[in-house]
C-alpha positions in Angstrom: 15.3 62.6 13.6 14.6 61.6 17.0 15.7 58.0 18.1 14.8 56.8 21.8 15.7 53.5 23.6 12.8 52.7 25.9 12.4 49.2 28.2 8.9 49.0 28.8 9.4 46.1 31.7 7.6 42.8 30.8 4.3 42.0 31.8 4.8 40.1 35.2 2.5 39.1 38.0 5.2 40.3 40.1 4.1 43.6 39.6 0.8 43.4 41.3 -1.9 46.4 41.0 1.0 47.9 39.0 1.3 45.4 36.2 1.2 45.5 32.3 -2.5 45.8 32.3 -2.6 49.2 34.5 0.6 50.5 33.0 -0.1 49.6 29.1 -2.2 52.8 28.4 0.2 55.0 30.2 3.1 53.6 28.0 1.2 53.5 24.9 0.4 56.9 25.5 3.8 57.9 26.2 5.2 56.9 23.2 1.9 58.3 21.0 2.2 61.6 22.5 5.7 62.1 21.8 5.8 60.2 18.8 9.5 59.7 18.0 10.5 58.9 14.8 12.5 55.0 15.4 12.0 53.8 19.0 13.9 50.5 20.1 11.8 49.0 22.8 13.0 46.1 25.3 11.4 43.3 27.6 8.4 42.9 25.1 6.2 40.1 25.5 3.6 38.8 22.7 0.6 40.4 24.8 2.7 43.7 25.0 3.5 43.3 21.0 0.0 43.6 20.4 -0.5 46.8 22.2 2.3 48.7 20.7 1.2 47.3 17.3 -2.0 49.8 17.6 0.8 52.6 17.7 0.7 54.9 14.6 4.1 52.9 13.9 5.6 50.0 11.6 7.1 47.2 13.7 10.2 45.1 13.4 9.9 42.3 16.1 11.4 39.1 16.7 10.8 36.6 20.2 13.9 36.2 22.1 13.8 32.3 22.4 11.2 32.4 18.5 8.2 30.3 21.1 6.0 33.3 22.0 6.3 33.0 25.6 9.7 34.6 26.3 10.4 38.9 26.6 11.9 40.0 23.3 12.9 43.1 21.7 11.2 45.9 19.0 11.8 48.4 16.3 9.4 51.3 16.0 9.6 53.3 13.1 7.5 56.2 11.3 5.9 55.1 8.4 8.0 57.4 6.1 11.1 55.3 6.6 11.7 52.7 3.9 12.9 49.4 5.0 15.5 47.9 3.0 16.5 44.9 5.2 16.6 43.5 8.6 17.5 40.4 10.8 18.2 39.2 14.2 20.5 36.7 15.9 21.3 35.4 19.5 24.3 37.2 21.7 25.7 33.6 22.2 29.0 31.2 20.9 25.9 30.2 18.1 24.4 33.4 17.2 22.3 31.8 13.9 20.1 29.6 16.4 18.5 30.0 19.2 21.0 29.8 21.9 22.3 31.3 25.1 25.9 32.6 26.6 27.1 30.2 29.2 27.1 32.5 32.2 24.0 34.4 31.1 20.8 34.8 33.1 18.8 34.1 30.3 18.9 34.2 26.2 19.7 37.6 24.4 19.4 38.8 20.9 20.1 41.8 19.1 17.9 42.9 15.8 18.9 45.3 13.0 17.1 47.2 10.5 18.6 49.4 7.4 16.3 52.1 6.9 16.2 54.6 4.2 14.8 58.4 4.1 15.5 60.5 1.2 18.2 58.2 -0.6 20.2 58.1 2.4 20.3 54.6 4.1 21.2 53.8 7.9 21.6 50.9 10.5 19.3 50.7 13.7 20.5 48.2 15.9 18.3 47.4 18.8 19.8 45.0 22.1 19.1 43.8 25.6 22.3 42.7 27.2 22.3 40.2 30.1 21.2 41.1 33.5 23.3 38.4 35.5 26.7 38.5 34.2 29.6 41.1 33.5 31.2 38.7 31.1 28.0 37.9 29.1 27.6 41.5 28.7 30.8 41.9 27.5 31.0 38.8 25.3 27.3 39.7 24.1 28.5 42.9 22.7 31.6 41.3 20.8 29.2 39.0 19.1 26.8 41.8 17.8 29.9 44.0 16.5 31.3 41.0 14.9 27.8 39.8 12.8 27.3 43.5 11.9 30.9 44.3 11.1 30.0 44.5 7.5 27.4 47.0 8.0 28.6 48.9 10.8 31.3 49.9 8.2 28.9 50.5 5.2 26.4 52.8 7.1 25.8 55.4 9.4 24.8 53.3 12.5 22.6 54.0 15.6 23.3 51.3 18.5 20.1 51.6 20.9 19.6 49.3 24.2 19.1 48.4 27.7 23.0 47.5 28.4 23.0 46.4 32.2 25.9 48.2 32.5 26.8 51.3 34.1 29.3 53.5 32.4 32.3 52.5 34.2 31.8 48.4 32.8 34.2 47.4 30.5 31.7 46.6 27.4 31.9 50.2 26.9 35.6 49.9 25.7 34.3 47.9 22.6 32.6 50.7 21.2 35.6 52.1 19.6 34.2 54.5 16.7 31.3 55.0 18.3 29.8 58.2 20.6 28.1 57.7 23.5 25.3 60.6 22.7 25.1 61.6 26.5 28.6 62.7 26.3 28.7 64.7 23.1 25.3 66.5 23.3 25.5 70.2 23.0 22.3 70.4 25.1 20.8 67.5 28.0 17.9 67.1 29.5 16.8 65.0 32.7 18.6 62.7 34.7 21.8 60.5 33.5 20.5 57.4 35.4 17.7 55.7 33.3 16.4 53.0 35.7 14.5 53.8 38.6 12.9 50.8 39.9 9.1 52.4 39.6 10.5 54.5 42.9 9.3 57.6 42.6 11.0 59.2 45.4 14.5 57.8 44.6 16.8 60.9 43.9 18.1 61.2 40.4 21.6 61.0 41.9 20.8 57.3 42.7 19.5 56.1 39.4 21.4 53.3 37.5 22.7 54.4 34.4 22.1 51.5 32.2 20.4 52.7 28.9 21.8 54.1 26.2 22.2 55.6 22.5 25.6 55.3 20.7 26.0 56.4 17.1 28.5 56.5 14.3 28.4 59.3 11.7 25.8 60.9 13.3 25.4 64.6 14.4 24.0 65.3 17.6 21.7 68.1 18.4 20.3 66.9 21.9 19.5 64.7 24.6 17.0 64.0 27.0 16.1 61.6 29.4 12.1 61.6 29.8 11.0 61.3 33.2 6.8 61.5 32.5 4.9 59.9 35.4 1.2 59.3 36.1 -0.4 59.6 40.0 3.4 59.6 41.2 4.1 56.5 39.1 6.3 55.8 36.1 4.9 53.9 33.3 7.8 51.7 33.5 10.8 51.0 35.7 13.2 52.3 33.1 13.1 55.9 31.6 13.5 56.1 28.0 16.4 58.2 26.6 16.0 60.4 23.2 18.5 61.8 20.8 17.7 64.1 17.8 20.0 63.2 15.2 21.3 64.1 11.7 22.7 61.5 9.6 25.9 62.6 8.0 25.9 62.1 4.3 
């Protein structure tokens, strides 16, 4: 199966003429054409959710603050997968209710789904760590791993997301038992960096590597960072990362 993570950039007037209204057809066309089996999407506002729902996927979706006005996370999946369970929580000291880490710039969540195909269950997690605070990112990942520790122990696991953390940041040290697919793939395509800030002329060597796919009990076949563009513009300020995986029995 092909698993992808993609920060589609929230809908904001700060983007001017390249706002979501203009970008939406390009983002949706990219997703529709590549048609990856499961996609973790970040920075999804309610109107962006409506556009994604028109794609030929099932969707599990949770607003970040629960009031419909803030950005959130989505998991899109091919209809062939059975959804056995799903849920979400906040990356804070009180993960069971709407809350924020004291050093974070905004509320952050993780969403998860247990999928099944041909009798084989597996866990997929999608998250977006804080963009302001290194300690909030670290503590947020600790909350994620604690809240899902039993499921991670029971199922092959795929962790997707925008970590807002370069590869040398300490948050990665928490992921013992996981594999960063970029580091273990026999075949890699594209840049390692994923954030270009809509700068079409930025060299690959200057891109920030902050989007990740981590796996546990999965065989990694190939990985790529997809740099599709339209008229010298990128559909989002992040590139999607896609990994071809096989769940180990």
